PLY file of the C-alpha trace (Angstrom):
ply
format ascii 1.0
element vertex 401
property float x
property float y
property float z
element edge 400
property int vertex1
property int vertex2
end_header
107.36 35.99 132.29
104.46 34.70 134.47
103.08 38.20 135.35
102.78 39.01 131.63
100.70 35.89 131.02
98.30 36.78 133.80
97.79 40.29 132.38
96.92 38.93 128.92
94.38 36.58 130.42
92.61 39.33 132.33
92.35 41.56 129.23
90.83 38.73 127.21
88.17 38.18 129.84
87.22 41.85 129.78
86.76 41.91 125.99
84.68 38.75 125.88
82.42 40.00 128.66
81.59 43.19 126.64
80.13 41.27 123.73
76.37 40.59 123.50
75.43 37.18 124.85
75.31 34.45 122.21
76.34 37.04 119.57
72.96 38.73 119.84
71.69 42.12 121.03
69.02 42.63 123.66
65.69 44.18 122.75
66.29 47.97 122.78
64.39 50.09 125.25
62.89 53.04 123.37
61.06 55.92 125.02
58.65 58.14 123.09
58.64 55.80 120.12
58.04 52.26 118.90
60.02 49.58 117.10
59.12 47.95 113.78
58.23 45.21 114.23
57.63 45.61 117.96
59.05 42.15 118.71
62.18 40.89 116.96
62.84 37.19 116.59
66.36 37.67 115.17
68.64 40.14 116.97
71.96 38.69 115.80
75.00 40.80 114.90
74.63 42.93 111.74
70.84 42.87 112.04
69.28 46.30 111.45
66.08 47.54 113.04
63.82 50.52 112.35
61.89 52.63 114.79
59.44 55.51 114.67
59.25 58.36 117.19
56.12 59.95 118.63
54.88 63.25 117.17
57.28 66.08 117.99
60.21 63.72 118.62
63.07 63.10 116.17
65.03 59.88 115.64
68.72 60.08 116.52
69.66 58.35 113.26
67.04 59.36 110.71
66.74 57.33 107.51
63.58 59.17 106.45
61.37 61.92 107.80
59.53 59.59 110.21
61.89 56.65 110.84
65.24 55.95 112.43
67.51 52.91 112.26
70.12 51.09 114.36
72.41 48.10 113.80
73.42 45.31 116.15
77.22 45.20 116.58
79.70 43.40 118.82
79.40 46.27 121.30
75.61 46.69 121.16
73.25 48.88 119.14
74.92 51.49 116.91
73.69 54.11 117.28
71.54 53.50 120.33
67.88 53.88 119.31
66.70 57.14 120.79
63.93 59.69 120.23
65.17 63.24 120.79
62.66 65.46 122.54
61.08 68.75 121.42
61.65 72.13 123.04
59.28 74.72 124.44
60.15 78.28 125.38
59.90 79.42 128.97
58.82 82.96 129.85
60.76 82.72 133.11
63.98 81.77 131.30
63.46 84.48 128.68
62.81 87.15 131.34
65.93 86.04 133.21
67.99 86.48 130.03
66.42 89.76 128.85
65.06 88.27 125.62
61.85 87.69 123.69
61.14 85.43 120.75
61.69 87.04 117.35
58.83 88.03 115.08
59.56 85.05 112.83
58.67 82.77 115.74
54.98 83.50 115.10
55.22 81.45 111.87
57.48 78.70 113.27
55.97 75.22 113.39
54.84 73.90 116.77
56.21 72.04 118.62
59.86 73.04 118.25
61.61 69.84 117.21
65.17 68.80 117.92
67.50 70.64 115.49
65.06 73.51 114.80
66.48 77.04 115.02
64.88 79.63 117.30
65.44 83.35 116.82
65.26 85.62 119.86
65.52 89.39 120.26
66.66 91.56 123.12
63.96 93.37 125.09
64.07 97.19 124.82
67.01 98.64 126.73
69.01 95.40 126.51
71.71 94.35 124.07
74.13 91.59 123.08
77.71 91.69 121.77
76.96 89.66 118.63
73.43 89.57 117.12
74.17 86.15 115.58
74.12 84.71 119.13
70.36 85.36 119.23
69.79 82.36 116.92
70.04 79.04 118.81
69.09 75.41 118.16
66.83 73.02 120.05
68.95 70.16 121.44
66.92 67.15 122.73
64.46 69.27 124.68
67.02 71.85 125.84
67.18 75.48 124.62
70.58 77.20 125.16
69.10 80.65 125.79
71.22 83.64 124.70
71.70 86.39 127.27
71.07 90.10 126.67
72.33 92.56 129.27
70.93 95.91 130.25
72.51 98.71 128.24
73.85 101.79 130.00
72.50 105.23 129.33
74.53 108.35 128.54
75.09 111.69 130.16
74.55 115.00 128.33
75.85 114.97 124.73
79.25 116.64 124.18
79.43 120.32 123.22
80.46 121.09 119.63
82.47 124.28 119.16
80.29 126.86 117.36
77.45 124.28 117.25
74.32 123.47 119.22
71.77 120.67 119.53
68.35 120.91 117.93
66.73 119.19 120.95
66.88 120.53 124.50
69.70 119.06 126.58
68.92 116.99 129.70
71.06 115.26 132.33
70.64 111.66 131.18
69.66 109.74 128.07
68.61 106.14 127.52
70.50 103.80 125.23
69.42 104.48 121.64
68.64 108.16 122.19
69.49 110.39 119.21
70.67 114.00 119.29
70.85 116.31 116.27
73.44 119.09 115.87
73.33 122.24 113.76
75.86 124.95 112.89
75.44 128.72 112.54
74.95 130.40 109.17
78.09 130.31 106.97
79.53 127.42 109.02
79.82 123.94 107.49
78.81 120.81 109.43
81.37 118.06 108.89
80.50 114.53 110.02
77.19 112.95 111.04
74.50 115.44 112.02
72.81 112.83 114.25
74.64 110.98 117.03
73.31 108.06 119.08
73.83 106.94 122.68
75.18 103.40 122.51
75.64 101.55 125.81
76.95 104.54 127.73
78.85 106.28 124.92
77.87 108.84 122.31
78.86 108.42 118.66
81.68 110.53 117.25
80.74 114.19 117.15
80.38 116.33 114.05
82.31 119.60 113.74
81.28 123.11 112.72
83.98 124.38 110.36
84.29 128.14 110.09
84.11 130.26 106.92
87.03 132.14 105.36
87.19 135.82 104.53
89.57 137.25 101.96
91.99 139.83 103.29
93.25 142.62 101.02
96.26 143.06 103.32
97.22 139.37 103.05
96.83 139.38 99.28
98.95 142.50 98.91
101.65 141.06 101.18
101.81 137.94 99.00
101.77 139.74 95.64
98.44 138.27 94.56
94.93 139.31 93.57
91.66 137.39 93.48
90.87 135.51 90.29
88.33 136.83 87.81
85.48 134.84 89.38
85.79 136.88 92.59
84.27 139.87 90.80
80.87 138.22 91.08
81.44 135.99 94.13
81.13 137.14 97.74
84.31 137.58 99.73
83.13 134.96 102.30
84.04 131.36 101.50
82.63 128.24 103.13
84.90 125.56 104.56
86.10 123.35 101.69
85.50 125.99 98.99
88.35 126.53 96.55
89.59 129.94 95.51
91.93 130.90 92.65
94.37 133.80 92.79
96.63 135.44 90.21
99.97 137.15 90.54
100.01 140.94 90.30
101.73 142.40 87.27
105.49 141.92 87.42
105.29 139.07 89.96
105.57 135.33 89.36
105.28 131.91 91.03
107.13 128.64 90.40
103.97 126.58 89.72
100.64 128.10 88.66
98.79 125.20 90.35
99.81 126.74 93.68
97.51 129.69 92.95
94.43 127.50 93.68
93.88 126.87 97.40
91.11 125.64 99.71
89.37 127.27 102.68
90.25 125.21 105.78
88.15 125.99 108.87
88.54 129.74 108.62
92.11 129.72 107.29
93.20 130.53 103.73
96.72 129.27 102.89
97.59 132.23 100.65
100.03 131.44 97.82
103.02 133.74 97.45
104.09 135.44 94.24
107.47 137.16 94.26
108.98 139.83 92.07
111.40 138.08 89.73
114.94 139.42 89.38
116.22 140.93 86.16
119.15 139.50 84.20
122.43 140.95 83.09
123.70 140.65 79.48
123.06 137.25 77.89
125.96 134.75 77.83
128.56 135.02 75.08
128.57 132.09 72.66
131.93 131.37 70.98
131.66 132.06 67.24
128.05 133.18 67.77
126.20 136.45 68.22
122.76 137.70 69.22
120.25 138.90 66.67
119.13 141.73 69.00
121.44 144.39 70.32
122.93 143.66 73.73
122.21 145.91 76.72
123.25 145.89 80.38
119.97 144.74 81.95
116.96 142.64 80.92
113.61 142.18 82.63
112.26 138.79 83.65
110.76 137.13 80.58
113.03 138.85 78.05
114.05 136.66 75.09
117.32 136.77 73.12
117.96 134.99 69.82
121.38 133.61 68.79
122.81 132.93 65.32
125.99 131.30 64.02
128.27 132.22 61.05
128.03 130.48 57.72
128.87 126.74 57.80
128.68 126.71 61.63
125.97 124.48 63.16
123.76 125.86 65.96
123.27 123.20 68.64
120.63 123.78 71.35
117.81 126.31 71.67
118.15 129.32 69.43
116.08 131.44 71.86
116.99 131.88 75.54
114.79 133.52 78.19
115.57 135.50 81.33
113.89 133.69 84.25
114.12 135.25 87.72
117.64 136.54 87.25
119.01 133.64 85.20
119.27 133.03 81.48
118.37 129.69 79.96
121.29 127.56 78.81
122.68 129.17 75.62
123.19 127.23 72.38
126.60 126.43 70.88
128.06 127.19 67.44
129.89 124.07 66.30
132.83 124.61 63.92
132.64 123.16 60.41
135.20 120.75 58.98
137.47 121.83 56.12
138.44 119.09 53.67
141.50 120.19 51.64
143.33 118.47 48.80
146.59 118.07 50.74
145.03 115.91 53.49
143.14 113.91 50.89
146.22 113.15 48.78
148.29 112.11 51.80
145.72 109.39 52.57
145.42 108.16 48.97
141.78 109.10 48.84
139.55 111.62 47.15
136.07 112.97 47.77
133.24 110.94 46.37
132.01 114.08 44.64
134.11 116.58 42.74
134.68 120.02 44.20
137.10 122.84 44.85
140.31 122.48 46.75
138.48 123.28 50.02
135.19 121.74 51.02
133.27 122.97 54.09
131.18 120.38 55.95
128.91 121.25 58.87
129.35 119.66 62.28
127.48 116.35 62.41
127.36 115.82 58.63
128.94 112.78 56.96
131.78 112.92 54.39
132.23 110.15 51.83
135.59 109.31 50.22
136.87 106.76 47.73
140.31 105.22 47.25
142.55 106.31 44.38
143.05 103.87 41.54
145.38 101.05 42.66
144.66 101.61 46.36
142.24 99.82 48.68
140.92 99.59 52.23
139.83 96.53 54.31
136.33 97.87 55.02
134.59 100.26 52.63
132.43 101.54 55.52
135.60 103.24 56.79
135.41 105.61 53.81
132.41 107.37 55.43
133.35 109.62 58.37
131.56 112.22 60.46
132.53 115.84 60.97
132.95 116.55 64.69
133.62 120.14 65.80
136.04 120.88 62.95
137.89 117.55 63.10
137.90 114.96 60.29
139.27 111.46 60.99
140.54 110.75 57.45
140.50 107.11 56.31
143.72 105.81 54.68
143.92 103.64 51.58
146.99 101.49 50.90
148.53 100.27 47.65
147.18 97.00 46.31
149.68 94.28 45.30
0 1
1 2
2 3
3 4
4 5
5 6
6 7
7 8
8 9
9 10
10 11
11 12
12 13
13 14
14 15
15 16
16 17
17 18
18 19
19 20
20 21
21 22
22 23
23 24
24 25
25 26
26 27
27 28
28 29
29 30
30 31
31 32
32 33
33 34
34 35
35 36
36 37
37 38
38 39
39 40
40 41
41 42
42 43
43 44
44 45
45 46
46 47
47 48
48 49
49 50
50 51
51 52
52 53
53 54
54 55
55 56
56 57
57 58
58 59
59 60
60 61
61 62
62 63
63 64
64 65
65 66
66 67
67 68
68 69
69 70
70 71
71 72
72 73
73 74
74 75
75 76
76 77
77 78
78 79
79 80
80 81
81 82
82 83
83 84
84 85
85 86
86 87
87 88
88 89
89 90
90 91
91 92
92 93
93 94
94 95
95 96
96 97
97 98
98 99
99 100
100 101
101 102
102 103
103 104
104 105
105 106
106 107
107 108
108 109
109 110
110 111
111 112
112 113
113 114
114 115
115 116
116 117
117 118
118 119
119 120
120 121
121 122
122 123
123 124
124 125
125 126
126 127
127 128
128 129
129 130
130 131
131 132
132 133
133 134
134 135
135 136
136 137
137 138
138 139
139 140
140 141
141 142
142 143
143 144
144 145
145 146
146 147
147 148
148 149
149 150
150 151
151 152
152 153
153 154
154 155
155 156
156 157
157 158
158 159
159 160
160 161
161 162
162 163
163 164
164 165
165 166
166 167
167 168
168 169
169 170
170 171
171 172
172 173
173 174
174 175
175 176
176 177
177 178
178 179
179 180
180 181
181 182
182 183
183 184
184 185
185 186
186 187
187 188
188 189
189 190
190 191
191 192
192 193
193 194
194 195
195 196
196 197
197 198
198 199
199 200
200 201
201 202
202 203
203 204
204 205
205 206
206 207
207 208
208 209
209 210
210 211
211 212
212 213
213 214
214 215
215 216
216 217
217 218
218 219
219 220
220 221
221 222
222 223
223 224
224 225
225 226
226 227
227 228
228 229
229 230
230 231
231 232
232 233
233 234
234 235
235 236
236 237
237 238
238 239
239 240
240 241
241 242
242 243
243 244
244 245
245 246
246 247
247 248
248 249
249 250
250 251
251 252
252 253
253 254
254 255
255 256
256 257
257 258
258 259
259 260
260 261
261 262
262 263
263 264
264 265
265 266
266 267
267 268
268 269
269 270
270 271
271 272
272 273
273 274
274 275
275 276
276 277
277 278
278 279
279 280
280 281
281 282
282 283
283 284
284 285
285 286
286 287
287 288
288 289
289 290
290 291
291 292
292 293
293 294
294 295
295 296
296 297
297 298
298 299
299 300
300 301
301 302
302 303
303 304
304 305
305 306
306 307
307 308
308 309
309 310
310 311
311 312
312 313
313 314
314 315
315 316
316 317
317 318
318 319
319 320
320 321
321 322
322 323
323 324
324 325
325 326
326 327
327 328
328 329
329 330
330 331
331 332
332 333
333 334
334 335
335 336
336 337
337 338
338 339
339 340
340 341
341 342
342 343
343 344
344 345
345 346
346 347
347 348
348 349
349 350
350 351
351 352
352 353
353 354
354 355
355 356
356 357
357 358
358 359
359 360
360 361
361 362
362 363
363 364
364 365
365 366
366 367
367 368
368 369
369 370
370 371
371 372
372 373
373 374
374 375
375 376
376 377
377 378
378 379
379 380
380 381
381 382
382 383
383 384
384 385
385 386
386 387
387 388
388 389
389 390
390 391
391 392
392 393
393 394
394 395
395 396
396 397
397 398
398 399
399 400
């Protein structure tokens, strides 16, 4: 346990020795400024002092534009009274870093005080990765100069297929040089006409996209003709132009939107119309017949109309069309229901309305019954039934006690 006691004693001596003598602080030494008042009679702990810096200098702990303050603590002055120095630019340092002061510097106050921002710019032919790095801050007389590096030039600008440069081509170009491209007549320039040399590399090139020319052979092979507007338009189309076609008589296409295409660098993606197939006789509908006479063959687009016998219900489209060798789905003739007196009597019911011995009801229609006198049914909604393809689900009434 004795070694531990010795260690505690040593630590206590260290702490006591760090405190100001007699719980007071020494007179601070201040360069480039003066204390207020210049001689302090009471420098005990928690005493605060004020100081003012010379012109161009800034107090480390400003309490106003001209004054700073510090407080006496157990460990000394906090913060230490200090006047932070101004900065001045150096031509040698700027030349070494490839920079000049920015235009705004002409209106900046002089001298440059601690904390002031300074804006530089790269000298011609020099550059920096991030322009925001050109703005720095004066730090107690020190300027952290940004560094601009010499930018590389470029070789001859790349050749554009079918294009040429407006300016004469040379072997080398300085950073920032601009070249302008142009395309021949009928060609379309796509991209930026002007490209710039940037630190050894040219900007992305434009492209000269070729025109399209309509081909009678291609149109004939695809069963198409030019739209009506081609009567007054030239046969040459520029890249990006749209052209509309139409199918020749007797030909068809699945979607008419496909007849409008776009010239793509000299290529026209011709749509294709095909000759539609004819159809055989239209389908036979049970219990139904066609209004028109039936023949062996029908052209694409032919229409047939169906009809059903009396009391039968036609379900579906009455008209069907021949489309490229296939008929549309035919309708159906749904059988009617026959309500006879025998079935009614066996179920102790009768029709809600009076009629003959046989009543014909179309498919899908409702039939309403009522119980005979002395008979009943648990739910009167059961007395209303629906005719379904010739079948009637008769309700049954039972004798009442």
